LONUGU-818614 format. One record per residue (C-alpha): x, y, z; residue in one letter. Coordinates in nm, 2 decimals, always signed. Layout:
N
        u        v        w   res
        X        Y        Z     A
...
// end
This chain:
553
        u        v        w   res
   -11.70   -13.68    +3.08     M
   -11.41   -13.87    +3.32     T
   -11.32   -13.71    +3.60     A
   -10.91   -13.66    +3.66     P
   -10.71   -13.89    +3.83     Y
   -10.69   -13.85    +4.21     R
   -10.48   -14.04    +4.41     P
   -10.60   -14.22    +4.74     H
   -10.45   -14.04    +5.01     T
   -10.65   -14.22    +5.31     E
   -10.52   -14.59    +5.31     L
   -10.61   -14.80    +5.58     A
   -10.36   -14.83    +5.76     T
   -10.20   -14.44    +5.73     H
   -10.25   -14.12    +5.51     S
    -9.99   -14.06    +5.26     V
    -9.81   -13.74    +5.30     T
    -9.50   -13.57    +5.25     N
    -9.48   -13.65    +4.91     Q
    -9.38   -13.46    +4.61     P
    -9.62   -13.41    +4.34     P
    -9.51   -13.55    +4.03     P
    -9.27   -13.35    +3.83     F
    -9.47   -13.33    +3.49     E
    -9.63   -13.01    +3.28     D
    -9.36   -12.77    +3.35     I
    -9.21   -12.60    +3.02     D
    -8.86   -12.72    +3.05     L
    -8.71   -12.41    +2.87     F
    -8.90   -12.15    +3.06     K
    -8.83   -12.28    +3.37     S
    -8.45   -12.31    +3.32     D
    -8.29   -11.97    +3.38     R
    -7.94   -12.11    +3.28     A
    -8.06   -12.27    +2.92     L
    -8.22   -11.92    +2.87     Q
    -7.91   -11.69    +2.94     S
    -7.68   -11.91    +2.75     A
    -7.90   -11.89    +2.44     L
    -7.93   -11.54    +2.43     V
    -7.51   -11.57    +2.51     A
    -7.51   -11.77    +2.17     A
    -7.71   -11.53    +1.99     G
    -8.03   -11.77    +1.91     G
    -8.26   -11.54    +2.15     D
    -8.49   -11.54    +1.87     M
    -8.52   -11.86    +1.85     H
    -8.67   -11.85    +2.26     A
    -9.05   -11.92    +2.12     G
    -9.01   -12.24    +1.95     R
    -8.82   -12.36    +2.19     L
    -9.04   -12.27    +2.47     S
    -9.29   -12.46    +2.23     A
    -9.09   -12.78    +2.27     M
    -8.99   -12.78    +2.62     G
    -9.37   -12.74    +2.72     A
    -9.41   -13.09    +2.51     R
    -9.06   -13.23    +2.64     C
    -9.17   -13.15    +3.01     G
    -9.57   -13.29    +2.98     S
    -9.66   -13.58    +3.18     G
    -9.79   -13.78    +2.84     Q
    -9.41   -13.75    +2.68     T
    -9.31   -13.90    +3.06     A
    -9.49   -14.18    +3.04     D
    -9.36   -14.21    +2.66     W
    -9.05   -14.27    +2.77     S
    -9.13   -14.45    +3.07     R
    -9.33   -14.70    +2.83     R
    -9.06   -14.71    +2.55     A
    -8.80   -14.79    +2.81     H
    -9.04   -15.09    +2.98     E
    -9.07   -15.23    +2.64     T
    -8.78   -15.22    +2.47     P
    -8.65   -15.29    +2.10     P
    -8.73   -15.62    +1.96     R
    -8.52   -15.78    +1.66     L
    -8.70   -15.96    +1.37     R
    -8.49   -16.10    +1.19     A
    -8.72   -16.36    +0.97     F
    -9.06   -16.38    +0.90     D
    -9.27   -16.69    +0.95     R
    -9.19   -16.84    +0.64     Y
    -8.81   -16.78    +0.69     G
    -8.76   -16.50    +0.47     H
    -8.50   -16.24    +0.58     R
    -8.68   -15.92    +0.73     L
    -8.39   -15.76    +0.95     D
    -8.65   -15.53    +1.13     E
    -8.66   -15.35    +1.49     V
    -8.96   -15.33    +1.63     E
    -9.06   -15.06    +1.87     F
    -9.35   -14.98    +2.14     H
    -9.58   -14.73    +1.99     P
    -9.43   -14.49    +2.23     A
    -9.07   -14.45    +2.06     Y
    -9.23   -14.35    +1.74     H
    -9.44   -14.06    +1.94     E
    -9.11   -14.00    +2.11     L
    -8.92   -13.99    +1.72     M
    -9.20   -13.80    +1.61     R
    -9.19   -13.50    +1.88     L
    -8.82   -13.40    +1.79     G
    -8.79   -13.50    +1.45     L
    -9.10   -13.29    +1.32     D
    -8.98   -13.01    +1.57     A
    -8.66   -13.00    +1.34     G
    -8.45   -13.13    +1.59     L
    -8.24   -13.26    +1.31     S
    -8.31   -13.06    +1.07     S
    -8.28   -12.69    +1.19     C
    -7.92   -12.64    +1.18     A
    -7.88   -12.69    +0.79     W
    -8.19   -12.52    +0.74     S
    -8.22   -12.23    +1.00     E
    -8.06   -11.94    +0.82     G
    -7.92   -11.78    +1.18     K
    -7.81   -12.00    +1.47     A
    -7.90   -12.31    +1.34     G
    -7.67   -12.52    +1.52     H
    -7.77   -12.29    +1.83     V
    -8.14   -12.40    +1.78     L
    -8.02   -12.76    +1.77     H
    -7.84   -12.77    +2.03     S
    -8.10   -12.62    +2.29     A
    -8.37   -12.88    +2.07     M
    -8.13   -13.19    +2.17     L
    -8.11   -13.03    +2.53     F
    -8.44   -13.02    +2.57     L
    -8.51   -13.34    +2.43     M
    -8.28   -13.54    +2.62     T
    -8.47   -13.44    +2.93     Q
    -8.77   -13.63    +2.75     A
    -8.57   -13.91    +2.66     D
    -8.22   -13.96    +2.62     A
    -8.24   -14.31    +2.42     G
    -8.41   -14.16    +2.10     V
    -8.18   -13.84    +2.08     V
    -7.89   -14.10    +1.96     C
    -8.08   -14.13    +1.59     P
    -8.16   -13.77    +1.56     M
    -7.81   -13.66    +1.64     S
    -7.70   -13.88    +1.39     M
    -7.94   -13.80    +1.13     T
    -7.83   -13.41    +1.18     Y
    -7.45   -13.49    +1.21     A
    -7.45   -13.70    +0.87     A
    -7.49   -13.39    +0.70     V
    -7.14   -13.30    +0.76     A
    -7.01   -13.64    +0.59     A
    -7.26   -13.66    +0.33     L
    -7.12   -13.28    +0.16     R
    -6.81   -13.47    +0.09     A
    -6.99   -13.64    -0.23     E
    -7.19   -13.36    -0.37     P
    -7.38   -13.64    -0.56     A
    -7.49   -13.82    -0.24     V
    -7.54   -13.53    -0.02     A
    -7.79   -13.40    -0.32     G
    -8.02   -13.69    -0.32     E
    -7.97   -13.77    +0.07     W
    -7.94   -13.44    +0.24     E
    -8.30   -13.29    +0.13     P
    -8.48   -13.55    +0.28     R
    -8.32   -13.49    +0.64     I
    -8.38   -13.12    +0.58     A
    -8.77   -13.20    +0.53     V
    -8.79   -13.26    +0.93     G
    -9.03   -13.53    +0.90     R
    -9.05   -13.89    +1.11     Y
    -9.18   -14.14    +0.89     D
    -9.11   -14.50    +1.07     P
    -9.22   -14.68    +0.75     R
    -8.96   -14.98    +0.62     F
    -8.97   -14.89    +0.26     I
    -8.74   -14.70    +0.03     P
    -8.63   -14.36    +0.12     A
    -8.74   -14.24    -0.19     D
    -9.10   -14.31    -0.10     E
    -9.07   -14.15    +0.25     K
    -9.20   -13.83    +0.42     A
    -8.83   -13.81    +0.60     G
    -8.51   -14.06    +0.71     V
    -8.30   -14.12    +0.95     T
    -7.91   -14.17    +0.90     V
    -7.69   -14.41    +1.14     G
    -7.36   -14.48    +1.17     M
    -7.16   -14.83    +1.18     A
    -6.79   -14.78    +1.26     M
    -6.62   -15.03    +1.49     T
    -6.56   -15.39    +1.45     E
    -6.51   -15.63    +1.69     K
    -6.08   -15.66    +1.65     Q
    -6.05   -15.27    +1.63     G
    -6.26   -15.10    +1.82     G
    -6.17   -14.72    +1.83     S
    -5.91   -14.79    +1.59     D
    -6.11   -14.76    +1.30     V
    -5.79   -14.84    +1.08     R
    -5.78   -15.19    +1.17     A
    -6.12   -15.25    +1.03     N
    -6.15   -15.58    +0.77     T
    -6.48   -15.48    +0.61     T
    -6.42   -15.48    +0.23     R
    -6.54   -15.25    -0.08     A
    -6.53   -15.40    -0.41     V
    -6.59   -15.13    -0.69     P
    -6.90   -15.20    -0.92     L
    -6.94   -15.11    -1.27     G
    -7.17   -14.75    -1.19     E
    -7.01   -14.48    -1.07     D
    -6.93   -14.44    -0.71     G
    -7.12   -14.76    -0.64     A
    -6.95   -15.06    -0.45     Y
    -7.01   -15.39    -0.25     E
    -6.95   -15.42    +0.12     L
    -6.86   -15.77    +0.26     T
    -6.77   -15.76    +0.65     G
    -6.93   -15.68    +0.98     H
    -6.94   -15.43    +1.27     K
    -6.96   -15.47    +1.67     W
    -7.15   -15.17    +1.65     F
    -7.43   -15.04    +1.48     C
    -7.65   -14.72    +1.61     S
    -8.01   -14.71    +1.51     A
    -8.03   -15.00    +1.31     P
    -8.37   -14.88    +1.15     M
    -8.24   -14.62    +1.04     S
    -8.30   -14.60    +0.65     D
    -7.89   -14.52    +0.58     A
    -7.59   -14.57    +0.77     F
    -7.25   -14.44    +0.69     L
    -6.98   -14.67    +0.73     T
    -6.60   -14.73    +0.68     L
    -6.45   -14.99    +0.45     A
    -6.12   -15.12    +0.30     Q
    -6.13   -15.02    -0.01     A
    -5.83   -15.05    -0.27     E
    -5.71   -14.69    -0.24     G
    -5.74   -14.76    +0.17     G
    -5.98   -14.72    +0.46     L
    -6.33   -14.53    +0.27     T
    -6.66   -14.37    +0.36     C
    -6.97   -14.53    +0.25     F
    -7.34   -14.51    +0.24     L
    -7.53   -14.81    +0.30     V
    -7.91   -14.77    +0.20     P
    -8.12   -15.07    +0.32     R
    -8.33   -15.04    +0.01     W
    -8.08   -15.13    -0.33     R
    -8.19   -14.93    -0.63     P
    -8.34   -15.22    -0.81     D
    -8.57   -15.16    -0.49     R
    -8.49   -15.49    -0.28     T
    -8.35   -15.53    +0.05     R
    -8.01   -15.46    +0.08     N
    -7.79   -15.75    +0.20     Q
    -7.69   -15.54    +0.57     M
    -7.79   -15.86    +0.83     H
    -7.89   -15.76    +1.17     I
    -7.74   -16.05    +1.39     M
    -7.86   -15.92    +1.73     R
    -7.95   -15.63    +1.94     L
    -7.69   -15.52    +2.19     K
    -7.84   -15.59    +2.56     D
    -7.70   -15.22    +2.70     K
    -7.70   -15.13    +3.06     M
    -7.94   -14.81    +2.99     G
    -8.03   -14.63    +2.65     D
    -8.32   -14.89    +2.68     K
    -8.55   -14.73    +2.40     S
    -8.28   -14.69    +2.17     N
    -8.17   -15.00    +1.94     A
    -7.82   -15.08    +1.88     S
    -7.68   -15.37    +1.71     S
    -7.42   -15.63    +1.58     E
    -7.47   -15.63    +1.17     I
    -7.27   -15.82    +0.89     E
    -7.28   -15.71    +0.50     Y
    -7.30   -15.99    +0.27     H
    -7.27   -15.79    -0.04     G
    -7.41   -15.51    +0.04     A
    -7.45   -15.20    -0.22     W
    -7.34   -14.91    -0.10     A
    -7.21   -14.57    -0.25     R
    -6.87   -14.37    -0.21     R
    -6.85   -14.10    +0.05     V
    -6.56   -13.84    -0.03     G
    -6.24   -13.97    -0.19     E
    -6.06   -14.35    -0.14     E
    -5.87   -14.37    +0.12     G
    -5.97   -14.05    +0.30     R
    -6.22   -14.23    +0.47     G
    -6.14   -14.10    +0.83     I
    -6.10   -13.74    +0.72     R
    -6.46   -13.78    +0.53     T
    -6.61   -13.93    +0.87     I
    -6.46   -13.68    +1.11     I
    -6.71   -13.41    +1.02     G
    -6.97   -13.62    +1.13     M
    -6.79   -13.72    +1.45     V
    -6.73   -13.35    +1.54     Q
    -7.09   -13.29    +1.52     H
    -7.20   -13.58    +1.72     T
    -6.96   -13.51    +1.96     R
    -7.11   -13.16    +2.03     L
    -7.43   -13.34    +2.10     D
    -7.27   -13.55    +2.33     C
    -7.16   -13.26    +2.52     I
    -7.55   -13.08    +2.50     L
    -7.67   -13.43    +2.57     G
    -7.49   -13.48    +2.91     S
    -7.58   -13.10    +2.99     A
    -7.91   -13.20    +2.93     G
    -7.90   -13.50    +3.18     G
    -7.71   -13.26    +3.42     M
    -8.03   -13.05    +3.43     R
    -8.29   -13.30    +3.42     A
    -8.13   -13.48    +3.73     A
    -8.08   -13.16    +3.91     L
    -8.45   -13.05    +3.82     A
    -8.56   -13.37    +3.97     Q
    -8.34   -13.33    +4.29     A
    -8.45   -12.91    +4.30     M
    -8.83   -13.07    +4.26     W
    -8.79   -13.36    +4.54     H
    -8.63   -13.12    +4.82     T
    -8.87   -12.86    +4.77     S
    -9.15   -13.06    +4.80     H
    -9.03   -13.32    +5.08     R
    -8.95   -13.23    +5.46     T
    -8.72   -13.41    +5.73     A
    -8.66   -13.32    +6.06     F
    -8.94   -13.06    +6.07     Q
    -8.81   -12.86    +5.79     R
    -8.80   -12.86    +5.40     T
    -8.50   -13.05    +5.28     L
    -8.38   -12.77    +5.07     I
    -8.40   -12.54    +5.33     D
    -8.14   -12.74    +5.53     Q
    -7.78   -12.62    +5.49     P
    -7.61   -12.98    +5.41     A
    -7.86   -13.03    +5.15     M
    -7.83   -12.63    +5.02     R
    -7.46   -12.68    +4.99     S
    -7.52   -13.01    +4.78     V
    -7.77   -12.80    +4.51     L
    -7.58   -12.53    +4.47     A
    -7.28   -12.72    +4.36     D
    -7.48   -12.95    +4.16     L
    -7.64   -12.62    +4.00     A
    -7.31   -12.46    +3.95     L
    -7.21   -12.78    +3.77     E
    -7.48   -12.82    +3.52     S
    -7.50   -12.45    +3.41     E
    -7.14   -12.44    +3.33     A
    -7.20   -12.75    +3.10     A
    -7.52   -12.55    +2.95     T
    -7.32   -12.25    +2.87     A
    -7.04   -12.40    +2.71     L
    -7.21   -12.63    +2.51     G
    -7.41   -12.33    +2.34     L
    -7.12   -12.16    +2.31     R
    -6.95   -12.42    +2.12     L
    -7.29   -12.42    +1.90     A
    -7.23   -12.07    +1.83     R
    -6.91   -12.12    +1.74     A
    -7.00   -12.44    +1.51     F
    -7.27   -12.15    +1.34     D
    -7.00   -11.90    +1.26     H
    -6.72   -12.14    +1.16     A
    -6.75   -12.10    +0.79     V
    -6.71   -11.74    +0.81     T
    -6.47   -11.76    +1.08     S
    -6.09   -11.88    +1.10     E
    -6.09   -11.81    +1.43     G
    -6.47   -11.98    +1.53     E
    -6.35   -12.26    +1.30     A
    -6.04   -12.32    +1.53     A
    -6.21   -12.28    +1.84     F
    -6.44   -12.54    +1.79     S
    -6.18   -12.76    +1.64     R
    -5.98   -12.79    +1.97     L
    -6.25   -12.66    +2.25     A
    -6.47   -12.94    +2.14     T
    -6.28   -13.25    +2.22     P
    -6.18   -13.05    +2.54     I
    -6.54   -13.00    +2.62     A
    -6.67   -13.37    +2.52     K
    -6.41   -13.48    +2.77     Y
    -6.49   -13.28    +3.06     W
    -6.87   -13.28    +3.02     V
    -6.95   -13.61    +2.96     C
    -6.73   -13.76    +3.24     K
    -6.88   -13.52    +3.51     R
    -7.22   -13.67    +3.42     Q
    -7.25   -13.94    +3.61     P
    -7.12   -13.82    +3.93     G
    -7.35   -13.52    +3.91     L
    -7.64   -13.80    +3.82     V
    -7.54   -14.00    +4.14     H
    -7.55   -13.69    +4.37     E
    -7.92   -13.61    +4.25     A
    -8.02   -13.99    +4.30     L
    -7.90   -13.94    +4.65     E
    -8.10   -13.63    +4.74     C
    -8.40   -13.82    +4.69     H
    -8.28   -14.08    +4.95     G
    -8.42   -14.43    +4.92     G
    -8.69   -14.33    +4.65     A
    -8.42   -14.23    +4.40     G
    -8.31   -14.60    +4.37     F
    -8.63   -14.74    +4.33     V
    -8.75   -14.79    +3.93     E
    -9.07   -14.62    +3.97     E
    -8.88   -14.29    +3.96     G
    -8.68   -14.13    +3.71     P
    -8.34   -14.13    +3.83     M
    -8.20   -14.47    +3.79     P
    -8.31   -14.44    +3.42     R
    -8.10   -14.12    +3.46     L
    -7.82   -14.29    +3.62     F
    -7.78   -14.56    +3.39     R
    -7.78   -14.35    +3.09     Q
    -7.52   -14.11    +3.21     S
    -7.20   -14.26    +3.13     P
    -7.30   -14.31    +2.74     L
    -7.19   -14.01    +2.63     N
    -6.82   -14.05    +2.77     A
    -6.77   -14.36    +2.58     I
    -6.98   -14.26    +2.29     W
    -6.77   -14.09    +1.98     E
    -6.45   -14.17    +2.17     G
    -6.41   -14.26    +2.54     S
    -6.18   -14.07    +2.79     G
    -5.84   -14.16    +2.64     N
    -5.91   -14.12    +2.29     V
    -6.05   -13.80    +2.35     I
    -5.78   -13.69    +2.53     A
    -5.51   -13.77    +2.27     L
    -5.72   -13.60    +2.03     D
    -5.64   -13.32    +2.18     V
    -5.28   -13.38    +2.19     L
    -5.36   -13.42    +1.79     R
    -5.54   -13.08    +1.74     A
    -5.25   -12.92    +1.90     L
    -4.98   -13.04    +1.70     S
    -5.13   -13.03    +1.36     R
    -5.35   -12.72    +1.45     E
    -5.14   -12.49    +1.64     P
    -5.40   -12.18    +1.54     E
    -5.67   -12.38    +1.76     T
    -5.46   -12.29    +2.08     L
    -5.39   -11.95    +1.98     E
    -5.80   -11.92    +1.92     A
    -5.91   -12.09    +2.25     V
    -5.66   -11.88    +2.46     R
    -5.79   -11.55    +2.29     A
    -6.15   -11.70    +2.39     E
    -6.00   -11.74    +2.74     L
    -5.83   -11.38    +2.80     M
    -6.21   -11.25    +2.75     R
    -6.26   -11.30    +3.09     A
    -5.91   -11.22    +3.20     H
    -5.91   -10.99    +3.49     G
    -6.25   -10.99    +3.63     V
    -6.20   -11.30    +3.93     N
    -5.87   -11.36    +4.08     R
    -5.94   -11.76    +4.06     F
    -5.98   -11.74    +3.71     Y
    -5.66   -11.51    +3.64     D
    -5.45   -11.79    +3.87     A
    -5.61   -12.05    +3.67     H
    -5.54   -11.91    +3.38     L
    -5.17   -11.86    +3.47     A
    -5.08   -12.21    +3.56     R
    -5.24   -12.30    +3.22     L
    -4.93   -12.20    +3.06     E
    -4.72   -12.43    +3.27     D
    -4.83   -12.72    +3.05     W
    -4.65   -12.58    +2.74     F
    -4.31   -12.64    +2.92     K
    -4.09   -12.88    +2.80     P
    -4.15   -13.25    +2.87     S
    -4.49   -13.16    +3.05     T
    -4.77   -13.23    +2.83     L
    -4.78   -13.58    +2.68     N
    -4.99   -13.90    +2.67     E
    -5.01   -13.98    +3.01     A
    -5.04   -13.62    +3.13     T
    -5.30   -13.56    +2.84     A
    -5.66   -13.59    +3.06     R
    -5.52   -13.39    +3.34     A
    -5.45   -13.11    +3.08     F
    -5.78   -13.13    +2.92     A
    -5.95   -13.09    +3.24     E
    -5.74   -12.76    +3.34     D
    -5.85   -12.64    +2.99     M
    -6.22   -12.74    +3.04     A
    -6.25   -12.57    +3.38     L
    -6.12   -12.26    +3.22     A
    -6.39   -12.27    +2.93     L
    -6.62   -12.31    +3.15     E
    -6.55   -12.04    +3.35     A
    -6.54   -11.81    +3.04     A
    -6.88   -11.94    +2.91     A
    -7.03   -11.86    +3.25     L
    -6.85   -11.50    +3.24     H
    -7.04   -11.43    +2.91     H
    -7.36   -11.61    +2.96     A
    -7.45   -11.62    +3.36     S
    -7.49   -11.33    +3.64     P
    -7.17   -11.29    +3.81     D
    -7.23   -11.47    +4.13     Y
    -7.27   -11.77    +3.94     V
    -6.93   -11.72    +3.76     F
    -6.76   -11.60    +4.10     D
    -6.90   -11.91    +4.24     G
    -6.78   -12.14    +3.99     F
    -6.45   -11.98    +4.02     C
    -6.46   -12.04    +4.38     A
    -6.53   -12.39    +4.42     V
    -6.35   -12.49    +4.08     R
    -6.05   -12.30    +4.05     M
    -5.92   -12.21    +4.41     D
    -5.65   -12.48    +4.56     P
    -5.74   -12.39    +4.89     D
    -6.16   -12.46    +4.86     H
    -6.14   -12.74    +4.58     R
    -6.34   -13.02    +4.66     S
    -6.30   -13.40    +4.53     L
    -6.72   -13.49    +4.62     A
    -7.03   -13.25    +4.59     Y
    -7.13   -13.03    +4.82     G
    -6.82   -13.01    +5.01     A
    -6.82   -12.62    +4.99     L
    -6.60   -12.41    +5.20     T
    -6.57   -12.10    +4.98     A
    -6.82   -11.77    +5.01     A
    -7.04   -11.84    +4.74     I
    -7.42   -11.71    +4.72     D
    -7.60   -12.02    +4.78     V
    -7.95   -11.87    +4.76     A
    -7.93   -11.68    +4.47     A
    -7.76   -11.98    +4.29     I
    -8.02   -12.25    +4.41     I
    -8.27   -11.97    +4.32     E
    -8.19   -11.95    +4.00     R
    -8.15   -12.31    +3.94     A
    -8.54   -12.42    +4.07     S
    -8.74   -12.53    +3.76     P
    -9.06   -12.36    +3.92     V
    -9.19   -12.12    +3.65     Q
// end
């Protein structure tokens, strides 16, 4: 029997002391009071046991080691075999496959569609936890989940592919989808000349004789998760920009003519592959009507934007938990870091930000669950989702940076988790629409669907009359609707003001009063708002906020 590993603390020149133990083998669900409260408020408390099981796996030392290995050995493209035949395959470290199996076999991509109650809430909480295990692998899981919303625009295609997603299994083999235990679905939308302006796409789609089948010729500048079994993509058909599903294998069981040109060398997200591809007469199935490609794909985009919000919230929680853990176990100047007033102000401020993002994310997930039966919830989600996506994703990098600084120089060293969390932190603000695109989407929702504003207003009024800073903020929101005030140049400022109100409203219904009141005081009182985390001057319950955010079980 092998004895457990014990680090050598007595070295030739010194003793190793004052170092925190590894942050591992912790149930990331049970140790997160904010997540538990948000789950209850969103109506998903029946899933607590399932989430605790996943939280324990995501917080294990083994999973942390998988994530480290998957990032140290990133994906590698095998474009050809030794004889010169095209392969267009991506190879991954075995740790990547273990991480994918962890999330997909737990139901992360399938539960929203297969659970009878609070399925999107369960999915969102799972994604929140999985992000803390490894954010890179969450990308293909998110797209697989969201693809269902677009596939349903074409019942025949959905009838074939949705059951393969709903089974909730990971199968990494590169074989036709109908032979696999489960599938993943990616997306390939943007092109070099257009970027977010997908109407500028030049990829052409030519119909074949069979119903709904086309051949695609063109390129895509970003193809997320190129190892997936199929991809939702946009191409120009005779009737205009149209959505298609491109499988990796043709009906005759030959490899489809989708060529992976190269993998992107990204700043972060190293465990996940992103690529440039070309279609050389690739076989595809039309999804939705010709010329309605954007309308078809927006269903998927709405769901991946929800995941951007929860992914950023999960990334915030991961960074906060690391900072809380480090400062609880490290002393300086004869005091534990977490007991020093300046550090306590920083940690309390970060905790408020993290809990607000968590509460709003799960509130939105609840709206997704009820959108089918409630016009009000559907309208609320259509406006609140881009608002939250804009703001929560923008706030992640600053929070992660401050949490990194709590570690001092150790936070800047690659052996620890903080550099990876920091490099990952800008991604969700870019993916599925960068800041300007999202802010303009908010304006479009207001102009085209005025009922969405009324739904958001109704949500905000549910917390009215409880906190004077909150009430004053709501009153200031109405100034935006004066003539010539709200326009493209001011869209970001409007989204920020609305997001703060939505976060506060979510906290009011999900969190203790000292969290809600503290958030309102430091984010909405003009006399106490600051430009940096930790510059607190408002009177808030710092001790209670820090204790609540502590990851100790």
